[in-house]
Steps between C-alpha positions, in 0.01 A plus 500: 500500500477768231303825523356599163472863397144431380329483842568134570757259635608138459692250706628144505443263792780285639357214295516707180133581451426843352245738652399854403266762648365849431378652175439247225455700180609293198533189718828598663419287809512189285193328646306498175278795589513880494347530847702691759588321821589638843656167594747274315355284221683207347660548160337252262667222308635291786854629444781514755705819494854587605457874435220742417506861378193725513497785248226745404227302324688171467696254708773248417654211687752224447464139605775309686602352163542851353192517277347846472128568537311831485138612542286814483507778241667418171428807287865527395591132516643526853385146586752366248276227360492625141162675527360833615195350672451548874503185709369464855703187572869425437614443142845369418764734361596355163848421375602210723716724717613404851484805726687571821305823568217708355392865532180673388463867408195685372450343158822305466674217679859374517668185621851370557571146382710254699774566245502874574322626189227764535181476297220759499152511346205736469492874427812640338402859421819641654728203451431346841541150354862586427525321165590804291149568368177672605284211381289342773516122532255247642780245528835531683781673310860484615683809625813505280857594580650176624453595865445244775242625749433405859179706541251711309241759604220626275405861575154558645264796527597727211815297456532395137852379565687205646825443686719196538788402724788320332670213679797734552280741698492760223157656442340556161169666407303549179183672381346832607728749672313830526604554862839331496360175640742303285791656692740550211528876548252587225125526439519326164307177444689190393374193318784284633673468841730784604724506807390681813759769577732496800663160470305361796497129580143419595347203679141598412308746285137615491337703220207716614272735313748775417787422734728207571690381806773247563700360791874447461679184610625706795145588609485862383181620331498715187205642304455700180227659289193702599520665842203735541407350838850413614472139386872486430565535872794736467345790690406691185202528264700534181506233231826316449599340172765284666513311834511702823559351843204469733572723800579350839726232642307196375605144441209365297664170417522402866161644593342315210618179664323586823814605687514811721 
């Protein structure tokens, strides 16, 4: 299940069918309408999904064979089908890529291929596509640098940035950085991936609106970026431009597996 930031959610049944519910502006529920629904409605197209990611006004999913599909708003090309036309049912992401994971932001999307390459598409005003330009793209563009990624997370909310987790556990982020959400110790935007400071080895990473969090392979949680409401979890309300440990004796790796 994936909770979108745009007043809706989506989920996949055990048989792989996609369902969404909530607000349906721009067709983000994928049922071919723009009518809101207080109960789950089937995503059109008869597709079977292995993963789904709900963003702001658009949603993306990948099939068991690794094909990418997106639906909803497409004002910046975030559906990845080579157009900027909204679509209320799934359209295939072009390029013949085989994805292992996909992540949707506000007006951009990113995916990791089975070979460990990251591709992004959509709005690129602040370099959130990571390809060294600020030119938006309605088709996937590769994130350069020769890195092999295990995961990617497209920033949501105000988050015109993205983060990826290399197969080594090293974290990289690119795009907007006004609050230090990229974690490299600065507030300077970057059009290409830059290392998150601290030398942490992460097992997972999640890019939010203006802050980012990750869990190390040892189960410790770290966050960085905007902290006006204490969202970094370190007991303060001061922004941090590099990772700070979440306060408390927590083992999030074990708890995430349902253990006490």
